N, C-alpha and C positions, 0 to 999 in steps of 0.2 A: 422337363424343368429347364428353364433358360439358364445358360452359364453365367456365373457371377465372378467378377474379378476383384481382388482385394489390393488396394494400394496402402502403403504404410510410410509414415514419416516419424522421425524421432528427433527431439530437440531438448536443449537444456534451458529451463525457464530462467527469467531474470533472478539474479542472486541477491540483489539489494546491497546496501552499504555494509561496511565492516562494523560489527558491534563493538569491538575493542576500540577502534578509532573513535567511534561516537562517544563512548564512555570517557575516553581520555580527553577529548576536546571539551566535553561538558564539565568535567571535574576541574580542568585547569583554567577555564575561562569564566568561572563565576556561577552564581546561583540561579540565573534566569533560564538555564538550559532545560530544566525540568518542565517548563511550561509548554514546550513544543512537542512533548511526547516522551522525553527522558529515555534512558536505558540503552538505546541502540538495538539494531538487529530486528526492527519491527517487520521489515519486508521478508526477512528470512523465515520468521515465524509462520507466515502464510504458506511457505513452501510451495510445492507443486499442486497441492489440493485446491488452493484458491484459483490457480490458473486452469485447472481441469473444470472447475465449476463455471468459470467465465466462458470457456469454449462450449459448454453444455447449455449455456443460457439461451433464452428465447431470442435475444438480440442477434447473436451469432447465427442461430438457426435460420432466422428470417433473411439475413444477408445471403446465406447460401441458397435459400429457396428462390430468391429474386435473381441472383447471379446465374444460376444454372437452370432456371425455369422448372424447378422440381415439381411444382404442383401439376403442371401439364404432363410431366414425365411419369409421375406416380398415379396420374388419373384420379385425383382426389377432389372432392367438392369444397373442402374447407382447409384453411391453413393449418389448423391444429392437427388435422389428419396427416397432412404433409410432414409436419414436424415429427409426429410419431413414427412415420415411415423412415424419415432421415435418422432419427434416434436409433431405430432398430438396425440400421445399416451402418452406423458409426460406433466405433469403440475408442474411448479416450481414457487412458490409464496413466497413473503416476507410480513409478518404481522408487520407493523410498530408499532402497539400497544404493542405487547409482544416481538418483536425483533426476532421471530422465523421464520425459513425458512422451508417450507413444500415441499416435492417432492412426486408426485404421478405418478405411471406408470401403464398403462393398458396392459395386455397381455393375450393370450389364455392359457398360462401355469402359474398357480399360483406361483410355485416355481421360475420360471424365472422372473416373475414380481417383487417378493421380492428382488431377487439378483440384478436386474437392478436398482431398487430404491436405494439400499444400495451402488451400484457401483457409482452412481452419487456423493455421499458424499465422497467416497474413491478417486475419480478422482479430486474432489475439494481439498482434502488434499494434493494430489501429486502436483497439480498446484500451490497452495499457498506456499508450501514448497520450490519450485524452483524459486519463484519470490520474489523480494524485494518490498513488498507491504506496509511496515510500515515506518512511519517517524523515529522511533528510529533506525531501521536498516540502513536507509540512513544516519542518523547522525553519527552512529558508524563507518560506512564505510568511510565517509568523513573525520572525525577527525583522523581515523587510517592512512589514506593516507597523511594528512597534518603532522601528527606526524612523519612519516617516512622521509618526505622531510626536516622537520626542524631538525630532529636528524642528518641527513646527513650534513646539513649546519653548525650545531653546531660542529660536528667533524672536518669539514674543517677549521672552525674558530679557534678551539683549536690547530690544527696542525700548522696553520699559526702563531699563537701567540707563540707557543713553538719554532718555527724556528727563532724568533727574539732574542732568548736568554732571554726571559722574566723572571723577578723575582719580587717578591713583593717590594723589595727595589727600583726597577726602577720606581715605581709609584710616586716618589718624584716630577717628572715633572708634574704630574697631580694626585692629591689625589685620592685614591681608591673610596671614597664616591662619588666624583664628576663624576667619570667614570661610576659607577654603576647607578647613578641617570640619566645620559645621556642615558644609555642603556635601563633603565626602561621606560623613557618617549618615546623613539623611538619605543619600542615594543608596548606601548599603542597606539601611533599614528598609527602604522601599522594596529593594530586590528581595530581601529576606522575607518580608511580609507577603509579597506576591507568591513566592515559592511555597510559603507555609499555607496560604489559602488554597493553592493548587493541590497540595498534598492532602489537605483536609477534605477535599471533595471525594477522595477515594479511600481515606483511612479514618479510623475512629479517633475521637478527640484524645483518648488516653493511649493511643498507639505509641510504643517506645520510639518509633522512627521520628515522631514529631518533637520529642523532648529536646534534642540538641538545637533545633531551629527555634523553638520557643524560648529557650534560654538565651540564644544569641540575640533574638529580637529584643528581649528584655534588657540585656546589657547595652544594646545600641540605644534604646530609648533613654536609659539612665545617662549615657554619655551626652545624648542630645539635650536632655533637660539641664545638665550641668553647664553646657555651653550657653544655653538660653538664659540661664540665671546670671551669667557674667555680664551680658548686655541685653537688656529688654528691647527686643526688636520693635515691639508695638509702640514703645515710647521713644525709641531712638530715631535718628535721621532716616528719611525715606530711602536714601541711596544705600544704606547698609542692608535694609531688608531686600531691596532689589538686587543688590550684589550677591547676597546669600542665595536668592532664588536662581539667579543666573548661573552661579557655580554649581548648584545642585543639578540643574538641568544639563549642564555641561558634563558633569561626572556621570550622570545617568546615560547620556548619549554615548559616552565613551564605552561604558559597559555593554550596552546593547549593540553598538557597532562591532565590538570584538566578537560577540555572540553571532552576529549576522555573518561576519567573515568566516567564522568557524563552520557555520551551517552551509555556506556556499562551498567551502572546501570539501566538506563531507559529501555534498551532493555531486560535486565534480568527480569524486572518487568512486561514486556508486556505479555499479554495473547493472543497467536496466535493459540490456539488450537480450534478445532471444537468439540463442546460438543453435542453429540447425545442425544436427549430427548427420542424419540421413534424410535427404530430401526424397519425397515420394516420387518414384519412377513409374512409368507405365508398366503394369504387370504383364509378363509374357505368357502366363499360363493361368487358366481359370482356377479359382479356389473352391468353387461350388458348381455343380455337384462333384464330389470326389469319385474316382473310379471304384475304389474299394466300397464306398457306400452304395454305388449303383449295383455292384456285383452282389452285395449282401441283400439289397432290396429285390433284385431279380431272383436270387436263390430262395428268398422267403416267399415270393409270389408263386414260383414254380412248386415249392413244397406245399403251399396252401392249395394250389390247383390239384396237385396229385392227391392230397388228403381228401379234397372234396370229391374227386373222381373215384377214389377207392371207396369212400363212404357211400357214394351214390350207387356204385355197382353192388355193394353189400346190401343196401336197402332194396335194390331192384331184385336181386336174387332171392332175398327173404320174402318179397312180396309175390314172386312168381310161383304159382302152384306146381307141384311136382306130379 
């Protein structure tokens, strides 16, 4: 039996962002945070099991097959056969007690065994860098997209307002404070309704978690109707309507901008690096076959031969006429 060498590497997988920080930022900066994934700690929930599965994926296996020309080495006709051989010679495990992932690779060449074990970690780095795996990254991308849309609508509202020949003196028809209050309440109502719709996608309509938001949305609608009754926008001057729309988009832009900055901060504090504890070194001694196993196997073979010999002599003597 050809000697086999085992190389081992141990590393700490990406830990993700702080769940407490995520929750604190979301609660302090408004209601839109729930849209991008809520709660915090999403990456941590995946723990090491997700990263073990990634390293055991066909994508990673094919990378190793190509890099080390394993199909030629294993003398297989098809890639799926090569993957099976590689899988049988690789062991990837996650220790839930200490949070470490261990990769072990068996090979007839000790240097190649070490390189293959370390390559598993390198391929995981490449894969995680190209995938949006963390909650903070999803939040940042979501709010960045929303910010661009709101910025565009704000610019359009400003252009429409300027086209009416707007001036601060024109606000005598509707005081500035009242118009800004209307815009603020409308923006808050929009944020509440968006959050409510997001929660309804995962909760039942009669869920108690929806009651506070439903009540808040109703109260905001009532305030909005009261303000609209004071000055009928449809019958009033065009600049009043345009000013209200402008202030609404401005207030909404401010809310989303704060959420975007919070998501960027959370992403910057996230630890997505793979920290290698023990890099795979070239093994100095074979791991297979073991001396004890060889000794036991030899002893069993000798015992079997002796038993056959004794049985043969006994049969021979029994068959020989006296």
